[in-house]
C-alpha positions as CSV (number, residue, x, y, z in Angstrom):
1,M,-47.2,-29.9,-45.9
2,Q,-48.6,-26.7,-44.3
3,P,-47.5,-25.6,-40.8
4,G,-50.0,-26.2,-38.0
5,P,-51.3,-23.8,-35.5
6,K,-48.8,-21.9,-33.4
7,Q,-48.3,-23.4,-30.0
8,G,-46.4,-22.5,-26.9
9,A,-44.3,-19.4,-26.7
10,D,-44.8,-18.6,-30.4
11,Q,-48.6,-18.2,-30.0
12,P,-49.5,-14.6,-29.2
13,S,-51.4,-14.2,-25.9
14,R,-55.0,-12.9,-25.9
15,G,-56.9,-10.8,-23.4
16,L,-56.6,-7.5,-21.6
17,F,-53.1,-8.1,-20.3
18,R,-51.3,-9.3,-23.4
19,E,-48.1,-7.8,-24.6
20,I,-48.8,-4.2,-25.9
21,D,-47.2,-1.4,-27.7
22,R,-47.3,1.3,-25.0
23,V,-47.3,4.2,-27.5
24,Q,-50.4,3.0,-29.4
25,L,-52.4,1.9,-26.3
26,S,-56.0,3.2,-26.5
27,W,-57.6,5.1,-23.6
28,T,-60.2,2.5,-23.3
29,K,-57.8,-0.3,-22.7
30,A,-55.7,1.8,-20.4
31,W,-58.7,2.6,-18.2
32,L,-59.8,-1.1,-18.3
33,K,-56.4,-2.2,-17.1
34,T,-56.4,0.5,-14.4
35,A,-59.9,-0.6,-13.2
36,V,-58.8,-4.2,-13.0
37,I,-55.7,-3.3,-11.0
38,V,-57.6,-1.0,-8.6
39,I,-60.4,-3.5,-8.1
40,Y,-57.9,-6.2,-7.3
41,F,-56.2,-4.1,-4.7
42,V,-59.4,-2.9,-3.1
43,V,-60.9,-6.4,-2.9
44,A,-57.7,-8.2,-1.9
45,T,-56.2,-5.8,0.6
46,V,-59.3,-4.1,2.1
47,W,-62.5,-6.2,1.7
48,L,-61.0,-9.7,2.1
49,P,-58.9,-9.1,5.2
50,S,-61.8,-7.3,6.8
51,R,-64.1,-10.3,6.1
52,I,-61.5,-12.7,7.4
53,V,-61.0,-10.8,10.7
54,Q,-64.8,-10.5,11.2
55,A,-65.4,-14.2,10.5
56,G,-66.8,-16.1,13.5
57,F,-63.8,-18.2,14.3
58,V,-61.2,-15.5,13.9
59,A,-63.4,-12.9,15.8
60,R,-63.3,-15.1,18.9
61,L,-59.5,-15.3,19.0
62,P,-57.4,-13.0,21.2
63,R,-56.6,-9.6,19.8
64,F,-52.9,-10.5,19.0
65,A,-54.0,-13.6,17.0
66,R,-56.6,-11.5,15.1
67,D,-54.0,-8.9,14.3
68,L,-51.6,-11.5,13.1
69,I,-54.2,-13.2,10.9
70,G,-55.4,-9.8,9.6
71,S,-51.8,-8.7,8.8
72,G,-51.1,-11.9,7.0
73,A,-54.4,-11.7,5.1
74,W,-53.3,-8.2,4.0
75,L,-49.6,-8.8,3.4
76,I,-49.9,-11.8,1.1
77,P,-52.3,-10.2,-1.4
78,M,-50.4,-7.0,-1.3
79,A,-47.1,-8.8,-2.0
80,L,-48.7,-10.8,-4.8
81,G,-50.2,-7.6,-6.3
82,I,-46.9,-5.7,-6.2
83,Y,-45.1,-8.7,-7.8
84,A,-47.8,-9.0,-10.5
85,L,-47.4,-5.3,-11.3
86,W,-43.7,-5.6,-11.5
87,W,-43.9,-8.6,-13.7
88,A,-46.6,-7.1,-16.0
89,E,-44.5,-3.9,-16.4
90,R,-41.3,-5.8,-17.1
91,N,-43.1,-8.0,-19.7
92,R,-44.8,-5.0,-21.4
93,R,-48.3,-6.0,-20.3
94,I,-49.2,-2.7,-18.7
């Protein structure tokens, strides 16, 4: 009986952010990973909070409420991005 396909933790992950050998990482993959990270932070912490604060309902709220919503819309993606970077570095993904 032959073994079946690998499943679960034994199966190597695929994609741009799989586990890597940092010494043998090509420049192309390094730049692609960098571009994905930068685009995430620009979209999630600059563009998205700006769009949320300028949205019709939020724009009509008092200044304090807009500032609070804008700060939350910035803080949550920033915290998630920093955690993702920490996790990816710790698990040899970047």
